[in-house]
C-alpha positions in Angstrom: 2.0 10.1 -14.8 0.2 7.7 -12.3 -0.1 7.6 -8.5 -0.3 4.0 -7.2 -1.5 2.9 -3.6 -0.5 -0.5 -2.7 -2.2 -1.8 0.6 -0.6 -4.9 2.0 0.1 -6.6 5.4 3.1 -5.2 7.1 5.4 -8.2 6.5 5.3 -7.8 2.9 6.8 -4.0 2.9 10.4 -5.3 2.1 9.3 -7.1 -0.7 7.2 -4.4 -2.2 10.0 -2.0 -1.6 12.5 -4.2 -3.4 10.1 -4.3 -6.4 9.7 -0.5 -6.5 13.5 -0.1 -6.3 13.9 -2.6 -9.3 11.7 -0.2 -11.2 13.8 2.8 -10.1 11.1 4.2 -7.7 13.1 5.3 -4.7 12.6 8.9 -3.7 8.9 9.1 -5.1 7.4 6.7 -2.6 6.1 7.1 1.0 4.4 4.5 3.3 2.5 4.4 6.6 0.5 2.3 8.8 -3.3 2.1 8.4 -6.2 0.4 10.2 -9.2 -0.7 8.6 -12.3 -3.2 8.7 -11.4 -6.6 7.4 -14.5 -8.7 7.3 -13.3 -11.2 4.9 -10.2 -12.2 7.1 -10.5 -14.6 9.8 -9.6 -13.2 13.2 -8.7 -15.0 16.3 -10.3 -14.2 19.6 -7.8 -13.6 22.3 -8.3 -13.8 26.1 -8.6 -10.4 27.9 -7.0 -10.2 31.5 -7.6 -13.2 34.0 -11.3 -13.3 33.1 -12.8 -15.7 30.7 -13.7 -12.6 28.3 -12.6 -13.3 24.9 -11.9 -10.1 22.4 -12.2 -10.6 18.6 -10.6 -7.7 17.0 -12.8 -5.9 14.4 -10.0 -4.0 12.6 -6.7 -4.7 11.3 -3.5 -3.1 10.4 -1.9 -2.9 7.0 0.9 -0.8 5.2 -0.2 1.6 2.6 2.6 2.6 0.0 2.0 5.5 -2.4 4.3 6.0 -5.2 4.3 8.3 -8.4 5.1 6.1 -11.5 5.7 6.9 -15.1 2.7 5.7 -17.4 5.1 3.4 -19.3 6.0 1.5 -16.2 2.7 1.2 -14.5 1.5 -2.1 -16.1 4.8 -3.9 -15.8 5.1 -2.7 -12.1 1.5 -3.7 -11.2 2.1 -7.2 -12.8 5.3 -7.7 -10.8 3.7 -6.7 -7.7 1.0 -9.1 -8.3 3.2 -11.9 -9.2 5.7 -11.5 -6.1 3.1 -10.3 -3.4 0.3 -12.8 -3.8 -0.1 -15.7 -1.5 -3.6 -16.6 -3.0 -5.5 -15.3 0.0 -8.2 -12.8 -0.1 -6.3 -10.9 2.7 -3.3 -10.3 0.4 -4.2 -6.6 -0.2 -5.0 -4.1 -3.0 -3.4 -2.1 -5.7 -5.0 1.1 -6.8 -4.1 3.2 -9.9 -4.9 6.8 -10.3 -4.0 9.5 -12.9 -1.8 12.2 -11.6 -2.4 15.4 -13.5 -0.8 18.2 -11.4 1.1 19.2 -8.3 1.0 22.4 -6.2 3.7 23.7 -4.1 2.4 24.5 -0.7 5.0 27.0 0.0 4.8 29.1 -3.0 1.1 28.0 -4.1 2.4 27.6 -7.6 1.4 24.8 -9.9 4.3 22.8 -11.2 4.8 20.0 -13.6 5.3 16.3 -12.5 8.7 15.5 -13.4 10.5 12.7 -11.8 
């Protein structure tokens, strides 16, 4: 079993969700909004109030999707995500893949097997 993390711009979450659903990943997924430094991305300065002060944001928002995926599906899923979510820009996002070995139930404290 693998855990994948997909960090993408907010406007691409529907596309990513559609791809995950095509691979049968529906209930094993969660997503949330994150903020972080994006030095490689061009920001536009915006005026603040009625003064001539310009503000250039240092941090930008993204959506982070986490999902548990069976080992046999990971390679095909990542290839599909790369093909469908890319625009060729450095700010398209990242995909991280980790091994998921075991899970613990917080209520009982027992270790259980990862079964989807």
